[in-house]
N, CA, C and O atoms as a GROMACS GRO file, in nm:
protein
  452
    1UNK      N    1   0.097  -0.131   0.012
    1UNK     CA    2  -0.028  -0.020   0.003
    1UNK      C    3   0.113   0.165   0.001
    1UNK      O    4   0.199   0.197   0.083
    2UNK      N    5   0.081   0.216  -0.098
    2UNK     CA    6   0.108   0.316  -0.103
    2UNK      C    7   0.140   0.468   0.045
    2UNK      O    8   0.041   0.502   0.110
    3UNK      N    9   0.222   0.508   0.064
    3UNK     CA   10   0.212   0.632   0.170
    3UNK      C   11   0.102   0.747   0.186
    3UNK      O   12   0.176   0.845   0.182
    4UNK      N   13   0.015   0.782   0.196
    4UNK     CA   14  -0.089   0.880   0.206
    4UNK      C   15   0.011   0.982   0.135
    4UNK      O   16   0.130   0.959   0.114
    5UNK      N   17  -0.035   1.058   0.112
    5UNK     CA   18   0.008   1.193  -0.030
    5UNK      C   19  -0.009   1.298   0.102
    5UNK      O   20  -0.109   1.304   0.174
    6UNK      N   21   0.118   1.380   0.118
    6UNK     CA   22   0.079   1.523   0.116
    6UNK      C   23   0.040   1.601   0.102
    6UNK      O   24   0.089   1.636  -0.005
    7UNK      N   25  -0.008   1.655   0.124
    7UNK     CA   26  -0.076   1.824   0.063
    7UNK      C   27   0.040   1.910   0.059
    7UNK      O   28   0.132   1.896   0.141
    8UNK      N   29   0.044   2.030  -0.061
    8UNK     CA   30   0.140   2.094  -0.072
    8UNK      C   31   0.183   2.208   0.056
    8UNK      O   32   0.104   2.302   0.052
    9UNK      N   33   0.277   2.221   0.159
    9UNK     CA   34   0.314   2.344   0.195
    9UNK      C   35   0.235   2.288   0.328
    9UNK      O   36   0.140   2.210   0.321
   10UNK      N   37   0.282   2.332   0.431
   10UNK     CA   38   0.246   2.307   0.563
   10UNK      C   39   0.342   2.260   0.677
   10UNK      O   40   0.464   2.263   0.663
   11UNK      N   41   0.302   2.232   0.750
   11UNK     CA   42   0.456   2.157   0.845
   11UNK      C   43   0.452   2.018   0.779
   11UNK      O   44   0.371   1.943   0.725
   12UNK      N   45   0.570   2.024   0.810
   12UNK     CA   46   0.660   1.884   0.789
   12UNK      C   47   0.680   1.821   0.956
   12UNK      O   48   0.682   1.701   0.986
   13UNK      N   49   0.689   1.898   1.019
   13UNK     CA   50   0.757   1.824   1.117
   13UNK      C   51   0.609   1.786   1.275
   13UNK      O   52   0.547   1.698   1.216
   14UNK      N   53   0.578   1.791   1.335
   14UNK     CA   54   0.522   1.790   1.386
   14UNK      C   55   0.497   1.876   1.510
   14UNK      O   56   0.586   1.906   1.589
   15UNK      N   57   0.371   1.914   1.522
   15UNK     CA   58   0.345   2.021   1.613
   15UNK      C   59   0.471   2.016   1.771
   15UNK      O   60   0.493   1.917   1.841
   16UNK      N   61   0.525   2.137   1.784
   16UNK     CA   62   0.589   2.087   1.911
   16UNK      C   63   0.702   2.022   1.941
   16UNK      O   64   0.722   1.985   2.057
   17UNK      N   65   0.832   1.989   1.798
   17UNK     CA   66   0.936   1.894   1.772
   17UNK      C   67   1.045   2.022   1.720
   17UNK      O   68   1.026   2.140   1.688
   18UNK      N   69   1.127   1.964   1.725
   18UNK     CA   70   1.261   2.064   1.677
   18UNK      C   71   1.264   1.985   1.536
   18UNK      O   72   1.210   1.881   1.500
   19UNK      N   73   1.338   2.063   1.479
   19UNK     CA   74   1.332   1.978   1.380
   19UNK      C   75   1.470   1.932   1.387
   19UNK      O   76   1.562   1.973   1.459
   20UNK      N   77   1.468   1.770   1.232
   20UNK     CA   78   1.600   1.747   1.259
   20UNK      C   79   1.630   1.616   1.378
   20UNK      O   80   1.678   1.505   1.356
   21UNK      N   81   1.583   1.672   1.507
   21UNK     CA   82   1.548   1.553   1.600
   21UNK      C   83   1.474   1.494   1.653
   21UNK      O   84   1.485   1.402   1.734
   22UNK      N   85   1.365   1.561   1.597
   22UNK     CA   86   1.268   1.459   1.624
   22UNK      C   87   1.218   1.476   1.789
   22UNK      O   88   1.109   1.441   1.834
   23UNK      N   89   1.305   1.526   1.846
   23UNK     CA   90   1.238   1.500   2.056
   23UNK      C   91   1.121   1.615   2.053
   23UNK      O   92   1.133   1.718   1.987
   24UNK      N   93   1.006   1.582   2.133
   24UNK     CA   94   0.935   1.626   2.188
   24UNK      C   95   0.973   1.732   2.296
   24UNK      O   96   1.001   1.699   2.411
   25UNK      N   97   0.973   1.891   2.240
   25UNK     CA   98   0.993   1.948   2.360
   25UNK      C   99   0.884   1.964   2.482
   25UNK      O  100   0.762   1.971   2.476
   26UNK      N  101   0.961   1.966   2.579
   26UNK     CA  102   0.917   1.944   2.704
   26UNK      C  103   0.826   2.009   2.755
   26UNK      O  104   0.782   2.075   2.661
   27UNK      N  105   0.755   2.041   2.866
   27UNK     CA  106   0.594   2.148   2.884
   27UNK      C  107   0.679   2.251   2.965
   27UNK      O  108   0.623   2.350   3.011
   28UNK      N  109   0.788   2.235   2.981
   28UNK     CA  110   0.866   2.372   3.032
   28UNK      C  111   0.917   2.444   2.960
   28UNK      O  112   0.923   2.564   2.987
   29UNK      N  113   0.984   2.377   2.811
   29UNK     CA  114   1.007   2.437   2.753
   29UNK      C  115   0.905   2.505   2.646
   29UNK      O  116   0.935   2.614   2.599
   30UNK      N  117   0.824   2.463   2.620
   30UNK     CA  118   0.692   2.496   2.548
   30UNK      C  119   0.660   2.664   2.648
   30UNK      O  120   0.675   2.776   2.600
   31UNK      N  121   0.632   2.644   2.740
   31UNK     CA  122   0.580   2.772   2.795
   31UNK      C  123   0.692   2.872   2.824
   31UNK      O  124   0.658   2.980   2.871
   32UNK      N  125   0.846   2.844   2.799
   32UNK     CA  126   0.925   2.943   2.794
   32UNK      C  127   0.934   2.995   2.753
   32UNK      O  128   0.995   3.100   2.772
   33UNK      N  129   0.865   2.948   2.643
   33UNK     CA  130   0.864   2.984   2.433
   33UNK      C  131   0.716   3.106   2.472
   33UNK      O  132   0.716   3.224   2.436
   34UNK      N  133   0.634   3.058   2.530
   34UNK     CA  134   0.475   3.132   2.531
   34UNK      C  135   0.552   3.246   2.624
   34UNK      O  136   0.620   3.231   2.725
   35UNK      N  137   0.512   3.374   2.546
   35UNK     CA  138   0.514   3.545   2.666
   35UNK      C  139   0.392   3.560   2.676
   35UNK      O  140   0.300   3.488   2.639
   36UNK      N  141   0.393   3.688   2.745
   36UNK     CA  142   0.284   3.764   2.755
   36UNK      C  143   0.302   3.827   2.592
   36UNK      O  144   0.209   3.813   2.513
   37UNK      N  145   0.431   3.899   2.552
   37UNK     CA  146   0.348   3.958   2.412
   37UNK      C  147   0.352   3.856   2.325
   37UNK      O  148   0.332   3.902   2.213
   38UNK      N  149   0.374   3.692   2.320
   38UNK     CA  150   0.322   3.613   2.221
   38UNK      C  151   0.450   3.542   2.187
   38UNK      O  152   0.548   3.576   2.253
   39UNK      N  153   0.464   3.456   2.102
   39UNK     CA  154   0.543   3.340   2.080
   39UNK      C  155   0.700   3.427   2.071
   39UNK      O  156   0.705   3.515   1.985
   40UNK      N  157   0.782   3.413   2.128
   40UNK     CA  158   0.937   3.484   2.085
   40UNK      C  159   0.961   3.414   1.932
   40UNK      O  160   0.947   3.295   1.906
   41UNK      N  161   0.990   3.494   1.862
   41UNK     CA  162   1.039   3.517   1.746
   41UNK      C  163   1.227   3.442   1.691
   41UNK      O  164   1.320   3.437   1.772
   42UNK      N  165   1.235   3.409   1.588
   42UNK     CA  166   1.394   3.374   1.572
   42UNK      C  167   1.500   3.467   1.612
   42UNK      O  168   1.610   3.434   1.656
   43UNK      N  169   1.447   3.618   1.586
   43UNK     CA  170   1.526   3.687   1.624
   43UNK      C  171   1.582   3.725   1.763
   43UNK      O  172   1.699   3.741   1.798
   44UNK      N  173   1.473   3.734   1.828
   44UNK     CA  174   1.494   3.678   1.926
   44UNK      C  175   1.533   3.583   2.039
   44UNK      O  176   1.600   3.610   2.138
   45UNK      N  177   1.464   3.436   1.997
   45UNK     CA  178   1.546   3.368   2.036
   45UNK      C  179   1.681   3.334   2.021
   45UNK      O  180   1.728   3.277   2.120
   46UNK      N  181   1.745   3.348   1.943
   46UNK     CA  182   1.927   3.330   1.924
   46UNK      C  183   1.979   3.399   1.983
   46UNK      O  184   1.934   3.505   2.028
   47UNK      N  185   2.132   3.338   2.002
   47UNK     CA  186   2.224   3.378   2.074
   47UNK      C  187   2.323   3.475   1.995
   47UNK      O  188   2.419   3.540   2.036
   48UNK      N  189   2.282   3.467   1.900
   48UNK     CA  190   2.384   3.525   1.802
   48UNK      C  191   2.335   3.687   1.749
   48UNK      O  192   2.250   3.687   1.660
   49UNK      N  193   2.384   3.820   1.799
   49UNK     CA  194   2.349   3.951   1.789
   49UNK      C  195   2.459   3.987   1.682
   49UNK      O  196   2.572   3.938   1.694
   50UNK      N  197   2.428   4.069   1.581
   50UNK     CA  198   2.467   4.132   1.518
   50UNK      C  199   2.459   4.297   1.485
   50UNK      O  200   2.383   4.349   1.403
   51UNK      N  201   2.550   4.360   1.563
   51UNK     CA  202   2.492   4.491   1.612
   51UNK      C  203   2.475   4.591   1.425
   51UNK      O  204   2.559   4.585   1.335
   52UNK      N  205   2.418   4.624   1.424
   52UNK     CA  206   2.376   4.727   1.320
   52UNK      C  207   2.503   4.848   1.270
   52UNK      O  208   2.543   4.935   1.348
   53UNK      N  209   2.540   4.836   1.163
   53UNK     CA  210   2.633   4.902   1.131
   53UNK      C  211   2.631   5.085   1.150
   53UNK      O  212   2.543   5.166   1.122
   54UNK      N  213   2.721   5.098   1.190
   54UNK     CA  214   2.677   5.258   1.264
   54UNK      C  215   2.705   5.348   1.134
   54UNK      O  216   2.789   5.327   1.046
   55UNK      N  217   2.583   5.491   1.149
   55UNK     CA  218   2.615   5.572   1.032
   55UNK      C  219   2.737   5.639   0.966
   55UNK      O  220   2.764   5.683   0.854
   56UNK      N  221   2.800   5.628   1.084
   56UNK     CA  222   2.895   5.699   1.026
   56UNK      C  223   3.050   5.626   0.952
   56UNK      O  224   3.165   5.669   0.953
   57UNK      N  225   2.993   5.508   0.893
   57UNK     CA  226   3.043   5.369   0.854
   57UNK      C  227   2.971   5.407   0.709
   57UNK      O  228   3.037   5.440   0.610
   58UNK      N  229   2.857   5.399   0.711
   58UNK     CA  230   2.786   5.445   0.603
   58UNK      C  231   2.833   5.531   0.465
   58UNK      O  232   2.841   5.494   0.348
   59UNK      N  233   2.848   5.606   0.501
   59UNK     CA  234   2.883   5.748   0.426
   59UNK      C  235   3.034   5.737   0.416
   59UNK      O  236   3.133   5.733   0.489
   60UNK      N  237   3.000   5.733   0.286
   60UNK     CA  238   3.077   5.730   0.154
   60UNK      C  239   3.184   5.872   0.170
   60UNK      O  240   3.148   5.970   0.235
   61UNK      N  241   3.304   5.866   0.109
   61UNK     CA  242   3.431   6.010   0.114
   61UNK      C  243   3.348   6.071   0.024
   61UNK      O  244   3.231   6.036   0.006
   62UNK      N  245   3.414   6.177  -0.044
   62UNK     CA  246   3.371   6.308  -0.103
   62UNK      C  247   3.374   6.236  -0.250
   62UNK      O  248   3.287   6.220  -0.336
   63UNK      N  249   3.478   6.207  -0.243
   63UNK     CA  250   3.540   6.182  -0.334
   63UNK      C  251   3.441   6.096  -0.463
   63UNK      O  252   3.417   6.135  -0.577
   64UNK      N  253   3.398   5.969  -0.396
   64UNK     CA  254   3.334   5.894  -0.467
   64UNK      C  255   3.214   5.952  -0.563
   64UNK      O  256   3.218   5.898  -0.673
   65UNK      N  257   3.116   6.041  -0.549
   65UNK     CA  258   3.029   6.068  -0.657
   65UNK      C  259   3.098   6.170  -0.725
   65UNK      O  260   3.052   6.215  -0.830
   66UNK      N  261   3.232   6.221  -0.663
   66UNK     CA  262   3.331   6.310  -0.795
   66UNK      C  263   3.368   6.226  -0.901
   66UNK      O  264   3.341   6.256  -1.017
   67UNK      N  265   3.441   6.102  -0.863
   67UNK     CA  266   3.491   6.012  -0.947
   67UNK      C  267   3.306   5.965  -1.030
   67UNK      O  268   3.280   5.979  -1.149
   68UNK      N  269   3.249   5.935  -0.969
   68UNK     CA  270   3.167   5.796  -1.073
   68UNK      C  271   3.150   5.954  -1.179
   68UNK      O  272   3.217   5.952  -1.282
   69UNK      N  273   3.065   6.080  -1.154
   69UNK     CA  274   3.039   6.193  -1.243
   69UNK      C  275   3.126   6.215  -1.328
   69UNK      O  276   3.083   6.251  -1.438
   70UNK      N  277   3.278   6.204  -1.312
   70UNK     CA  278   3.365   6.260  -1.360
   70UNK      C  279   3.406   6.102  -1.508
   70UNK      O  280   3.440   6.127  -1.624
   71UNK      N  281   3.385   5.937  -1.439
   71UNK     CA  282   3.380   5.874  -1.503
   71UNK      C  283   3.328   5.873  -1.630
   71UNK      O  284   3.378   5.866  -1.743
   72UNK      N  285   3.194   5.883  -1.576
   72UNK     CA  286   3.045   5.871  -1.678
   72UNK      C  287   3.068   5.958  -1.814
   72UNK      O  288   3.074   5.927  -1.933
   73UNK      N  289   3.078   6.085  -1.741
   73UNK     CA  290   3.076   6.219  -1.831
   73UNK      C  291   3.201   6.190  -1.936
   73UNK      O  292   3.187   6.187  -2.058
   74UNK      N  293   3.339   6.167  -1.855
   74UNK     CA  294   3.420   6.129  -1.987
   74UNK      C  295   3.388   6.045  -2.059
   74UNK      O  296   3.434   6.046  -2.173
   75UNK      N  297   3.287   5.932  -2.014
   75UNK     CA  298   3.315   5.810  -2.130
   75UNK      C  299   3.144   5.863  -2.250
   75UNK      O  300   3.128   5.814  -2.362
   76UNK      N  301   3.055   5.953  -2.196
   76UNK     CA  302   3.032   6.033  -2.301
   76UNK      C  303   3.103   6.092  -2.401
   76UNK      O  304   3.116   6.054  -2.518
   77UNK      N  305   3.150   6.191  -2.345
   77UNK     CA  306   3.227   6.264  -2.439
   77UNK      C  307   3.341   6.201  -2.523
   77UNK      O  308   3.420   6.234  -2.611
   78UNK      N  309   3.309   6.098  -2.453
   78UNK     CA  310   3.481   6.058  -2.546
   78UNK      C  311   3.409   5.976  -2.680
   78UNK      O  312   3.461   5.967  -2.791
   79UNK      N  313   3.257   5.912  -2.633
   79UNK     CA  314   3.249   5.844  -2.754
   79UNK      C  315   3.132   5.954  -2.847
   79UNK      O  316   3.073   5.928  -2.952
   80UNK      N  317   3.128   6.081  -2.763
   80UNK     CA  318   3.078   6.174  -2.857
   80UNK      C  319   3.126   6.219  -3.003
   80UNK      O  320   3.083   6.222  -3.118
   81UNK      N  321   3.273   6.261  -2.912
   81UNK     CA  322   3.395   6.331  -3.002
   81UNK      C  323   3.484   6.231  -3.082
   81UNK      O  324   3.573   6.265  -3.160
   82UNK      N  325   3.448   6.096  -3.050
   82UNK     CA  326   3.431   5.980  -3.147
   82UNK      C  327   3.338   6.004  -3.324
   82UNK      O  328   3.370   5.999  -3.443
   83UNK      N  329   3.258   6.022  -3.271
   83UNK     CA  330   3.162   6.042  -3.343
   83UNK      C  331   3.156   6.162  -3.460
   83UNK      O  332   3.141   6.136  -3.579
   84UNK      N  333   3.171   6.292  -3.411
   84UNK     CA  334   3.187   6.357  -3.462
   84UNK      C  335   3.344   6.441  -3.510
   84UNK      O  336   3.381   6.553  -3.543
   85UNK      N  337   3.402   6.305  -3.488
   85UNK     CA  338   3.572   6.339  -3.609
   85UNK      C  339   3.686   6.434  -3.481
   85UNK      O  340   3.803   6.464  -3.506
   86UNK      N  341   3.628   6.459  -3.375
   86UNK     CA  342   3.702   6.542  -3.332
   86UNK      C  343   3.897   6.468  -3.232
   86UNK      O  344   3.995   6.519  -3.176
   87UNK      N  345   3.861   6.371  -3.257
   87UNK     CA  346   3.961   6.281  -3.217
   87UNK      C  347   4.031   6.254  -3.346
   87UNK      O  348   3.978   6.252  -3.457
   88UNK      N  349   4.184   6.230  -3.312
   88UNK     CA  350   4.276   6.217  -3.475
   88UNK      C  351   4.251   6.094  -3.503
   88UNK      O  352   4.361   6.089  -3.560
   89UNK      N  353   4.215   6.000  -3.516
   89UNK     CA  354   4.159   5.919  -3.578
   89UNK      C  355   4.058   5.788  -3.524
   89UNK      O  356   4.080   5.706  -3.436
   90UNK      N  357   3.948   5.804  -3.606
   90UNK     CA  358   3.857   5.748  -3.577
   90UNK      C  359   3.791   5.601  -3.532
   90UNK      O  360   3.700   5.560  -3.605
   91UNK      N  361   3.827   5.526  -3.427
   91UNK     CA  362   3.810   5.415  -3.453
   91UNK      C  363   3.774   5.352  -3.314
   91UNK      O  364   3.786   5.403  -3.203
   92UNK      N  365   3.716   5.198  -3.356
   92UNK     CA  366   3.648   5.155  -3.232
   92UNK      C  367   3.698   5.127  -3.100
   92UNK      O  368   3.612   5.092  -3.018
   93UNK      N  369   3.834   5.135  -3.056
   93UNK     CA  370   3.893   5.159  -2.919
   93UNK      C  371   3.862   5.220  -2.906
   93UNK      O  372   3.758   5.169  -2.863
   94UNK      N  373   3.829   5.397  -2.894
   94UNK     CA  374   3.752   5.494  -2.843
   94UNK      C  375   3.642   5.432  -2.820
   94UNK      O  376   3.624   5.432  -2.698
   95UNK      N  377   3.565   5.383  -2.868
   95UNK     CA  378   3.394   5.361  -2.823
   95UNK      C  379   3.429   5.275  -2.735
   95UNK      O  380   3.362   5.310  -2.638
   96UNK      N  381   3.519   5.143  -2.690
   96UNK     CA  382   3.530   5.084  -2.603
   96UNK      C  383   3.604   5.145  -2.490
   96UNK      O  384   3.583   5.084  -2.385
   97UNK      N  385   3.674   5.231  -2.479
   97UNK     CA  386   3.747   5.299  -2.410
   97UNK      C  387   3.603   5.350  -2.393
   97UNK      O  388   3.518   5.263  -2.375
   98UNK      N  389   3.574   5.448  -2.395
   98UNK     CA  390   3.400   5.524  -2.374
   98UNK      C  391   3.341   5.421  -2.311
   98UNK      O  392   3.417   5.392  -2.219
   99UNK      N  393   3.271   5.367  -2.310
   99UNK     CA  394   3.202   5.250  -2.267
   99UNK      C  395   3.246   5.188  -2.157
   99UNK      O  396   3.172   5.139  -2.072
  100UNK      N  397   3.424   5.186  -2.151
  100UNK     CA  398   3.486   5.102  -2.006
  100UNK      C  399   3.465   5.256  -1.946
  100UNK      O  400   3.509   5.245  -1.832
  101UNK      N  401   3.436   5.348  -1.956
  101UNK     CA  402   3.433   5.472  -1.856
  101UNK      C  403   3.329   5.458  -1.799
  101UNK      O  404   3.320   5.453  -1.677
  102UNK      N  405   3.196   5.448  -1.908
  102UNK     CA  406   3.071   5.466  -1.849
  102UNK      C  407   3.047   5.323  -1.733
  102UNK      O  408   2.961   5.335  -1.645
  103UNK      N  409   3.120   5.210  -1.742
  103UNK     CA  410   3.103   5.135  -1.661
  103UNK      C  411   3.158   5.124  -1.545
  103UNK      O  412   3.102   5.069  -1.449
  104UNK      N  413   3.297   5.184  -1.541
  104UNK     CA  414   3.371   5.212  -1.428
  104UNK      C  415   3.299   5.371  -1.341
  104UNK      O  416   3.365   5.443  -1.265
  105UNK      N  417   3.198   5.386  -1.368
  105UNK     CA  418   3.085   5.488  -1.356
  105UNK      C  419   2.994   5.436  -1.207
  105UNK      O  420   2.992   5.445  -1.084
  106UNK      N  421   2.904   5.362  -1.360
  106UNK     CA  422   2.796   5.278  -1.251
  106UNK      C  423   2.892   5.194  -1.157
  106UNK      O  424   2.882   5.223  -1.038
  107UNK      N  425   2.982   5.097  -1.189
  107UNK     CA  426   3.056   5.021  -1.065
  107UNK      C  427   3.059   5.079  -0.968
  107UNK      O  428   3.008   5.053  -0.859
  108UNK      N  429   3.153   5.209  -1.018
  108UNK     CA  430   3.162   5.312  -0.867
  108UNK      C  431   3.036   5.356  -0.807
  108UNK      O  432   3.044   5.388  -0.688
  109UNK      N  433   2.884   5.368  -0.881
  109UNK     CA  434   2.758   5.413  -0.832
  109UNK      C  435   2.690   5.309  -0.754
  109UNK      O  436   2.573   5.317  -0.718
  110UNK      N  437   2.803   5.166  -0.720
  110UNK     CA  438   2.730   5.102  -0.670
  110UNK      C  439   2.753   5.138  -0.543
  110UNK      O  440   2.659   5.147  -0.464
  111UNK      N  441   2.904   5.169  -0.499
  111UNK     CA  442   2.963   5.202  -0.369
  111UNK      C  443   2.946   5.325  -0.318
  111UNK      O  444   3.022   5.363  -0.230
  112UNK      N  445   2.850   5.402  -0.362
  112UNK     CA  446   2.829   5.529  -0.288
  112UNK      C  447   2.678   5.499  -0.213
  112UNK      O  448   2.576   5.440  -0.245
  113UNK      N  449   2.724   5.572  -0.100
  113UNK     CA  450   2.616   5.556   0.041
  113UNK      C  451   2.516   5.672   0.088
  113UNK      O  452   2.444   5.655   0.187
   0.00000   0.00000   0.00000
């Protein structure tokens, strides 16, 4: 006889057990989990604490946005000057260099807080 099929989703382990061990929690442990504010959340029950990052560490130095805008504008100017023929030789390497500068500006923008 085939085992009964489970419904999609829902609880896998029986209520009141610890996943992986199959042991039922003692009644004292069940009562300790219930508090006056409701059940203890996983973040409260964990013994590990990760403090938030201080604001002074989140602030980027002032050169980051300057570098970002300089790279983006420099890349756009290099591509425009190549198409206008203002550079001594029009060649695809200048287009690639302009796109590289724009990409460098975008990568720098990801580091700006």
